[in-house]
Structures are given as structure tokens and as C-alpha cells.
N, C-alpha and C positions, 0 to 999 in steps of 0.2 A: 573526199572527206565527208564524213557523216557525223551524226551525234550532236552533242552539245556545242562543239566548236562550229559545226556547219550552221546550227541555229543562230549562233552569235554572228556569223558572217552575213546572215539574212537580217540582222537587226535585233535579235533577242538580247535581253538584258541579263540572262542567266549566267551562272558561273560554272566553269568546268576546269578540271585540273589535268585533263589529258586531251590528246588528239586521237580521233577514231578514223581509220581509213579502211577502204575496201579495195584491195588490189585486183587488177585484171589478172586472169589466171594463165596468161601465156608464159611459157618458160622464159622467154626473153625478159618480160617484165618482172617475173619473180626473181630472176638472177640479178637484175638491176636493184630490186628492192633489198635482196640479201646483201648486196654490196653496200648500199646506203646504211643498212642496219649494222654492218660491221664498222663502218666509219663512225656511227653514233655509239658504238660500244653497247649495243642493245643486249639486254638480259631479261629473262623472264621475271616479271614482278610477282613477288610473294611476300606475305606478311612476315614470315619467319626469317627472311634474308633481306635486310635493307638495301644491299647492293645488287640484289637480284641473282638469278641463277644462270650460269652460262648454258648455251644450247648450240646445236648445230646450225649456225647462221649460213644456210646455203639455199640455193634455189630448189634443190631436190627436197630438202626438209619442208619447204613451203608448199611445194607441189603435193607431197605426201599428206600434209596437214589439210590442204584444201579438198573439197569445197566447203566442208561444214565446220572447219576448225576456227578457233579464236585464240589469239595470242595477246596476252596482257604484258606489255614490256615496259621496262624503265631504260633510260638511256642518258647520255651526257647532255641531251637537249630536253629532257623531261619525259613524261610518261606517254606511251603510244600504244593504242590498241589496234590490232589487225583483226578484222572480221571478214571472213570470206563470203559468208551469206548471212548478213544481219537479219534479225527477227523481222518477219513480215515482208521480206524481199527475196528476190532470186539472185542477188549478188550484183557484181559490177555492171554487167550489161543492162540489167533492170534499172539500176540507179543512174547510170550515165545518160540514159535516154532523156531525162528531164533536168539533168545537172546543169549548172552554170559554171563558166570558166571565169576565174577571178585572178587578177594580178595581185601578188602579195608583196611587191616592192615598188618603189617609186619609178623605176625604169621600165617596169612591166616585163622584166626579163624572166621572172619566176612566176609561173601561172599554175593554178591548181583547179581541179574540178571539185565543185562543192555540190552535194546532193540538194535537190529542191527542198524547200521547206515542207511541202506536202509529203515528200518521201521521208523526211526526218520524223514527221508526225506519225506516219504509217508505221515506221519501225519502232518508235517509242510505244505506240499503242500495242503492237504485237509483243514487245518485250515484257510489258506489264510490271516492270519493277516500280517500287514505290517512288523513287526519285523521278522516273519518267512520267508516272501518273500525275505527280505534283506539277511537272512542267507543262503538261498538255493543255490546260486551259489558257495559259499565257501564250503558248505557241499557236493555238487555234485563233486567238484574237489577233496575233501578228499576221497570220496567213490571211485572215479576213480583211485586215487593214491594207495589206500590200496588194491584195486582189482588187480592192476598190480603187486603189491609186493607179492601177494600170489602165 
């Protein structure tokens, strides 16, 4: 997980309306991701179509899209963005190096990898979007605070 939700997992008070992920590029992983996207009834998010547009939800489609592609999706679980190489990064391997594993349920049965706060900042700096620039001072303060606490 990257982006705003990753920052929130690190303690940020920002608001985000989607989840951003960077998938590993192995065919096995992309097939599993495609399976999950089919279960979620994922569709390409677009302003002109409130229910989204159908697409080839397959591992092959994801392989062909990678490594530079981005998919902005809507699903029955909310909005999801797939970025194979987020701005300022080299993709999954680069981000996993400093990522932390977090349990997202009480039984710790479901665990996810969350990019480091430093990597969230690096990516937002490189993206240069207005909403990212607005969040950067707050994220830098959070990084400084959490670094002092360690």
C-alpha cells in the first residue's frame, strides 16, 4: 500500500478516498490480483461513467500494462488505484525494502505491506500534484516526530 492510506497507517490525519497499491510483477501475483479484482467487480474509474468501464481483468492484461501503467479503479469495496511504478520510485521491490507489515484485523490473519513514510513522501514529492504538495509539510513533520520517538 502506498499513498494517502499508507500515510494514515503511519499516523497521518489526512483524508483519502481511495487505496493505492503497487503490485509485485510476478505472473503468479498478477493472476491473484486479477482474481481479487474480479471478486471486487473492479471497473476503470472515469468521470463520464459513474459505474466505471469494464476491462479485461486478467493477469495478462496487468502484465501488459506493467511496469509503467496506472489503473484507477472503482469496485464494490470502493476506489482502488494500481500503480506499477509510482512517481519517484522503481516500483514494488524498491518500496518493499523499507515497508512495514501491518495486521488489519484483530486476529492478525490479514496482513498487508505498507510503504515507509519516507517512501510516501518521496513519491508525493516526485508526483508534484497540488494535493501532494499540500500534504508534504504535514507528512514531513510526522516523519520527524516518529524518527525522534524511535
